[in-house]
N, C-alpha and C positions, 0 to 999 in steps of 0.2 A: 248668476248668469244674467247680462243687459242684452237685450235684443234691441237692435234699432234700425228703423226703415231707411237711415241715410247710410251712404255709401262711405266707405272708408276714404276715399279721395276729398269729399265733400268735408271731412272733419279733420282733416290732415294726418291719416296714415299712410304709410307706406310700405312696402315688403324691403326688410333691409336684406344686405348681401350676406351671404352664407359665414363670411370670414369675420362678420361682426361679432361681438362678445355674446357667449350663449350663457343661458342659465342651466340647460339641461338639453340632451339628446333624447328623443324619443324612440323607442324600440316596441314591435310586436312580436313577441316569442314565438317562433316558429312551433306548430303543432299538426299542420295540414299534410300528411305523408304525400298525398298526392301532386303535391307540388313538386317533391323531388322523388319520383318514384323509383325504388331500389335504392337511394341512396340518402334517405331521410335521416337515418342515425347519425351520418357524419355533421349535420347541419347545426344542430345545437352547440357543438364545440366551437364553430366558427363565431356564433353569438355571444359565445363566453369570450373568445378572444378580443371580439370588437368591444365587449363591455369593459373587458380588463383594461384596454387602451384609452377608452373616452372616460373611464372612472377617475383618470390620472389628473383630468383639468375640468370637469363638470359634472354635474348630477347625471345619471342615466335614469331615465322614467321608462318602466317596461309594463305595457299592455299584456295582462295575463286574464284568464277567464275567472280565477276564484282564489281563495287562501290555499288550497291545496296545491294548484298549480304552482303560486308563487312560492310554496316550500319547497317542491320539486325543483324548480328554477334556483333557488336560494341553494341548494345543495350542489349544484352543479358549478354556481359562482364560486362559493367557498373552495370548492376542489380546483378550482382554475386559478386561486389565489388572486381573486378580484378583492379591489376594496369595496366591500358591501357596505359600508358607511355612505358611499355616495351614490346606493341605488334606493330608488324609490318602486314600488309595485302600486299598479291602477288596475283596479278591477274592469276592465272595460273588454267584453270578449270579443273576439274576431275571428272572421272566416280565415284569414292567411295573414301573412308576416310582413307584406310590404306598406310601411308605415309612411315612406316618402308619398305615396299616392292616397292612402286611406287617412291618413294622420291629419294634425291641424296646419293650416297654412297661416303663419303668423304676419300680422303687421303691425308696425310701431308708430308712434308720433313723439315728438319732443315736445314738452312744455313747460315753460318756467324752470329750464334746469334739469327736469325730470323726464325720464323714458316710460311711455305708459305703452302697452301689447294689447291686441286684440286678434281674434281668430277668425278667419273664413272658415266656413264649412261648405265648400262646393260639394255637387253632387256627384257621387262615384258608381260606376256601371261596370267594373272590373275590365276595363280597357275594351267597351262596347259589347259589353255582355258576354265575353268571351269564358267566364269562369264562375257560374252562379252556384251557390248563392253568395251573396255579397250584402245582404241587408245588415250585418253585425259591424261590418267596416264601414259601410256609408255614415252610420251614425255615430262613429267614435269622435270627431270633432265637436260635437254638439255634448258628448258626455264629458269630454274632458274642460270644455268651456263652463258646464254646469258645476263640476268638483272643482274647478280652480276660481269661479266666482269672475272669467274673463267676458269682456264686450263679446258679442257674437254678431257675425254677419252671415247672411244666407243667400250667396248669390245663385240665382235659380238656373244654373247651366252644370253640364258635368266638367270636371277639369282636375287633373291630376298634377302634383307636385313634381314629379319626374318629367313633365311636358315643358316645362319653363326653368329660366333661369334668370337672375337679375343682378345687376352690379350695385345696387343700391342707392344709385344717383339718379335714376328714371328711366334706364334702359334695361327691356325684357328681351330676351332671346328663346325663340322656339322654333318649331317646324311645321310647315303645311302638311305633311304627311299624317301627323296625328292631329292637329288642333282642327282641320278642315275634313277631317274624316267622318263620313255621315253617320258612322256608328256612335258619335258622341254628340253633337248637338247639329242635328240635321236641319233644323229650323232657323240656323242662324248663317249669315255670310261671313266673310273675311272682317269686313267692317265692323259690324255687331259683335264679332267675338273681340276685336280691338277694343270696343268701348268698354265690354267687362273686365277685360284685363286693365284697362286704365282707370275705371272706377274702381275697383276693388282690390289692386295691387299698387294703386299710388303711381303707376309707371307714365312717362309721355312719350315714350319712343319704342318701338316695338319693331324687331328684326327678324325675319322670318328665313329659315333654311328650307331644304328641300327634303330629301329622304333619309330616312334612319339606316342601321345597319341589318344586316342578314341574321335572320332569327330573332329579331326582337319583336316579341308579340304585343309589344305595347303600340305599335305603329308608329315608330320611329320618335322615343322620347330624346329630347336635347340632352338628357344627363349622360346618354353613351356617345355622344357627338361632341359638344362643344360647351365650354364652362367659362364662365369670369372666373379668373384668379386675381384681379385687380379691376377698378373702376375703368380703365382704359384699354385693359388686356383680357384676351381670351387664349385659351388651349383648344385646340380642334385636332382630332384624330384623323391621321393620314394613313392610307394601306400604301406600302410599298411596292407590292407585286401586281402588276399591271393585270394579270391574269385572274386576279381574286375578283369576286364577284362585290365585294365592297370598295373597289379601287376607283370607278368611275363615280357614284354617287357622293364621295367622301372629297374626291377632287373638286367637282361641282360647288359643294359645300364650303370649300376652302376659297375658291374663286368667288363666291358671293360675299363671304368675308371680308376679302380684300377691298371690296365696293363699299362696304358698311361704314356708317358714322354713328357716334356715340349720341347722347340726347343734346351735346353743345355742338353738333356738326364736324367733331373730331375723327379722324380714321380710327378704327379700332388698332391696337398692336395685337399681330395674330402669330401665336407659337405653336408650331407644329407638334403633336403627341403621335408617336407611332402606334400601332395596333399589334396585338399579340400573335397575330398570324390564327388560322381557324381552330377552333375548339370545338370537338365533338362529344357527344354523348350518345351511345347507342345509334351512330349515324347521324344524328340530330345537329345541324349546326349551331350554336349558341352564341348569344349576342354579347361575347366577351370584349369588353373594352377598358382601356385603361381610364378613360373621362370618367366612369363612374365612380370617383374617388369622393370622401367625405371630408369637408374641412371641419375640424374640431376647434377648441379654443387655443390647444398649444401642439397640435398633431394634424397631420392630413394622411389618412388612412386610404391606401391605394391597392386595389384589387391586384393580384398577380395571379399568373397562368402557368408557370414552370416554363417560361420561354425566355429566348436569348434577348428580348426586347423588355423584359421586366426592370433590369438595373437601368437601362435606358431610360423609361418612363419614369421611374421615381427620381433620376438625377434632374431630368427637366423640371419635374414639378417640386423639387427641391430648390433650384434655382428661383422657383415663381414665389415660393413660401420661406424666404431664408430666417424668417423668425419662429418657424414651427417646424417640427421634426417629421420629416415623411418615413411612414411606417408602411411597410407592405405586408399583405396581409393574403396567404394562398386563399383564392376564390374558384378554384375547379371545380369543388362540389358545391358550392352556393350557386355558380352559374348555371348549374342543371335547372335551377326552378326559375332562369330566366331573367334573373335579377342578381346584381351585385350589392356592394358595399352603399352606395349612395340611395339605391332603391328600398333598401331596410332602414333607415335612418331619416329622423326627420328634427331639424333644430328648434329648440324654443328659445328664443332671443332674450337675451338679459334685460331687466329694467332697472332703473334707479331713480 
């Protein structure tokens, strides 16, 4: 592991788009029953299904506590028909399963025809100290960098992978509700936060949306709202029911997007994605959204919620990704943990 005091931007690194080639996808296998009270037993099966789809086109790296844990997971994967030749276990104990937010955020640079890779290890505080303890999760990126001998950058601020999305060309999109929340970095203003994003992710153009969806305990992660699907195109969720409490904030975000420009000053192409309607568990409104999809090498895994809009959302995303197979995965039980497919995955870019 090589630490450096230079920023990624200073030595030519940037965060690639999610659709660029992956070496692997990281998962942190679920074990915290309190994250899915009364429904935890249903969750590992969803991770088996995700692993099965991912293993068709890339390595799946799974964080587990120890060899015994790995063997238990292996048994589940074999029973689920997973291609276990594509699975690698890494002994990184975790507090919870949300790899998007506690996992490594990779940056890459191109040098003499080769692509090199490095890791950003942002601070992690479980979305504003909501779910302690999180000490194991916080050190996962450093452990991975050490194991895999990756260059490691240590931005000295709190940041989660689900709070930002990039087009790989210089533009990043995020939300005011999350990044400006004083439970993350109260010592920083908007301009200072933008400086960190530019220095450590190599972006030049930062776009800000407003509020997140109801039930989102992350204070408005962008991966429940708006996602890049091409360098010049985003999909953004829209609530069709004017009486729904998500209706107004999502319309306001959409109207902002229509005024936004990419890194070259060109307007974004904005594609509307429906919402699945309210999803409840024990009378609690959950943050169910089709925007929480994950782009793998040959597929796009889309959360579905047993709603009439499931098929419509998958069709829209299939149009966005004609070279990949869009696969719906039932996430009614996963979302009870207040996160879905994108929240539990983290891409590792390919190098060559």
